[in-house]
N, C-alpha and C positions, 0 to 999 in steps of 0.2 A: 643387353645378357644375352650369350648366346646357350642354347640349347644343351640337353648332357643328354647322351644315347652310349650305354654300354648295353652290346649288344651281350645273347644271354651262353652262358657255356654249358657243361653236362652240372656243372659245380654252384654259378650262379645265377641267378635271375634277369632277364630283359631292364633294360630300366633304361625311361622315355620322358624326359621332363618339358616339355616345349612351352617357351614362355609364351608365345606367340596366343596358343590354343588355351593356353594359364593348364591342359591335361597331363598331369602326371601320375607315371602310368609305372610298377613294378612286379611281373607278371614272373614266375616258375619257381623251379628249388633254389636251396640257399642253405646253403653248408660248403663255402670257403673256404680253401684253408687258415687265412689270415681270416678273419672276418673283419675284422679292426681297421687293416688297411686296404680292405676291398670297401667297403661304404668312408670311410673317412672325405673320399669329395661329393660323395653321395649330401652327406650331411652337411659339409662344408657350406656343400652351392643352394641348397634349399632355402641355409640360416642366410647366405645374401642374397637367396629370391626374393627371401621377407623384408630382410631387409631394407630394399630397394625398388622392390614393384612395388604399385600400385596398391590396393586395399580389394582390389575388383575379386569376385566369385575365382575358387582354383577348385580344380576336384582331382583327385589325389584314390585313382585305382588300384588294389592294392588283390595281387590274384596269385597265393604264394601259396604252390602245391606242397611243399614238404622244407618246414628249415630246422636247422638243428640251433640248442641253448644259444648258442652262442652270436645266431644274427637275429635269436628272437632279443636280448639284451640291445642289439640294434636296432631295431623294429619299435622295442622303446626310448630310446633317443629320437628315433624318427618323429612317431607319432608326440614325444615332450616339446618336440621344435613344432608343429604343429599348433597344439595345443597352447602353447605363448604367442606363439605368429594368432589364432582366435583373441586369443583371450587382448592382443592389442587392436584390434578391429581385422583383421582378416576373415573374410568366407572362405572358409573351406568345410568344403563337402568329403567323407569319405564314404567310399565304395569302396567294401568287404568284399571277393566276391571267394564264391567257394563250391568246390563241387557237394556232391546232397549224397556221395558217398564214403565223402573225406574227414572223417566227426574231426579230427583233431584241426585241422583250418578251420575249421565250425568253432569250436570250443576258445579258438587263437584267436578272434575275432571277436566273440561276446567278451572273453576277458579286457581283450582295446575297449570296447563298449562301457561298461561298467568303473575299470579303471579310465578312462578320457572322458567323465562325462559332459564338461565343456564344447567336445566334439559331436556334431553330426555326422553318427557312422551310420554307415546304413548296411547290411548281413542281406546279399544279394546270396541267391541261388543261381548257379552256373546250370545252365541246362545240361 
């Protein structure tokens, strides 16, 4: 399986899914014009990864500065995939990274922690 690399734009985050290191990161802002179209391939790639790859530890780093409500819906779909994969035996560590002055990012991370209790989600304050 090949890595997935998407460069950041003013409206979309950088997405880096490295198969070798098993570190997946989503960083930046997320308010694309058509959120579903932007994330469709990302979600499909992630589903395929967990179907085809071993159950070794996978780290997911989410560092989203700002996102709109449609991106939030897609992030819940992403977390659904992580949650299902965790229940299937994959070891997944999620790092929700936020700046101390970004209370909306912190609250969003706390929402994911509360919603996905079966996932190991660490809230990490960025220096």
